C-alpha positions as CSV (number, residue, x, y, z in Angstrom):
1,M,8.5,31.3,38.7
2,A,11.1,33.8,37.5
3,A,10.8,35.6,34.2
4,P,13.2,34.5,31.3
5,I,16.1,36.9,30.8
6,E,15.3,39.4,28.0
7,A,17.2,39.3,24.9
8,K,18.6,42.8,25.4
9,V,20.1,41.9,28.7
10,K,21.7,38.8,27.3
11,A,23.2,40.7,24.2
12,S,24.6,43.5,26.3
13,G,26.2,41.0,28.9
14,L,27.8,38.9,26.1
15,A,28.9,42.0,24.4
16,A,30.7,43.3,27.6
17,L,32.5,39.9,27.8
18,A,33.6,40.3,24.1
19,A,34.7,43.8,24.8
20,G,36.9,42.6,27.7
21,L,38.6,40.3,25.3
22,I,39.0,43.0,22.8
23,D,40.5,45.2,25.5
24,W,42.9,42.4,26.4
25,A,43.9,42.0,22.8
26,L,44.5,45.6,22.4
27,A,46.6,45.7,25.5
28,E,48.6,42.5,24.5
29,Y,49.2,43.2,20.7
30,V,48.5,47.0,20.0
31,F,49.6,49.1,22.9
32,K,52.2,46.8,24.3
33,G,55.8,48.0,23.0
34,H,54.2,51.2,21.6
35,H,54.7,54.6,23.3
36,V,50.8,55.3,23.6
37,D,49.9,57.8,26.4
38,A,48.4,56.0,29.4
39,A,45.4,58.4,29.4
40,V,44.6,57.4,25.9
41,T,44.8,53.7,26.7
42,A,42.7,54.1,29.7
43,E,40.0,56.0,27.9
44,V,40.0,53.4,25.1
45,Y,39.7,50.5,27.7
46,A,36.7,52.3,29.2
47,A,34.9,53.4,26.0
48,I,35.1,50.0,24.1
49,P,32.8,47.9,26.6
50,A,30.4,50.9,27.0
51,V,30.1,51.3,23.2
52,I,29.8,47.6,22.3
53,A,27.4,46.7,25.0
54,T,25.2,49.7,24.2
55,A,25.1,48.8,20.6
56,A,24.5,45.1,21.1
57,G,21.6,46.2,23.6
58,Y,20.2,48.5,21.0
59,L,20.4,46.0,18.1
60,A,18.9,43.1,20.1
61,P,15.3,42.2,19.5
62,H,12.8,43.4,22.0
63,T,11.3,40.7,24.3
64,P,7.4,41.0,24.0
65,R,5.6,41.1,27.3
66,P,2.1,39.4,27.9
67,A,-0.9,41.7,27.3
68,D,-1.7,41.9,31.2
69,A,1.8,42.8,32.3
70,G,0.8,45.5,34.6
71,V,-0.2,48.4,32.3
72,I,-0.8,51.6,34.4
73,D,-3.1,54.3,33.1
74,V,-1.2,57.4,34.0
75,A,-3.9,59.8,33.1
76,A,-6.2,58.1,35.6
77,L,-3.7,58.3,38.4
78,S,-3.3,62.0,38.0
79,K,-7.1,62.8,38.5
80,P,-8.4,63.3,42.0
81,P,-10.7,60.5,43.3
82,V,-14.5,61.3,42.7
83,P,-16.3,61.6,46.0
84,Q,-19.1,59.1,46.4
85,P,-22.5,60.6,47.2
86,Q,-24.0,59.7,50.4
87,N,-27.5,59.7,51.9
88,V,-28.4,63.0,53.7
89,V,-30.9,63.0,56.6
90,A,-33.0,66.0,56.7
91,S,-34.1,67.7,60.0
92,S,-37.5,66.1,59.7
93,G,-35.9,62.6,59.7
94,Q,-36.4,62.2,55.9
95,V,-33.5,60.3,54.2
96,I,-32.5,62.1,50.9
97,P,-30.9,59.7,48.6
98,P,-27.8,60.8,46.5
99,T,-29.8,61.2,43.3
100,G,-31.5,64.2,44.6
101,A,-34.9,62.7,44.7
102,V,-36.9,63.0,47.9
103,T,-38.7,60.1,49.3
104,V,-41.6,61.4,51.5
105,Q,-43.5,58.9,53.7
106,P,-46.9,59.9,55.1
107,P,-46.9,60.0,58.9
108,P,-48.5,57.0,60.6
109,V,-52.2,57.2,61.1
110,T,-53.4,56.9,64.6
111,Q,-57.2,56.7,65.8
């Protein structure tokens, strides 16, 4: 199942739509018939959607995430893995466990 769309994304999208309508109104009623430089109008048309969408995304409430939403421990990732101790076999055939303790078995008794 897909996650719901976050509030900040919705707000930014709707603000971009509103900014497009504001750009249209400026072109139709403010800049039309007036001698405004083309570079100025282009910069205004580009800046208005960016500013309005950014402000709407900033002001929109944050969507809370579930507690188990993939929290990554960065400190644990930066440490090298700890090598696991393994049994060592001595030349006499004795197995030395990783704790360092030596288990000695007496030789079998033969008669």
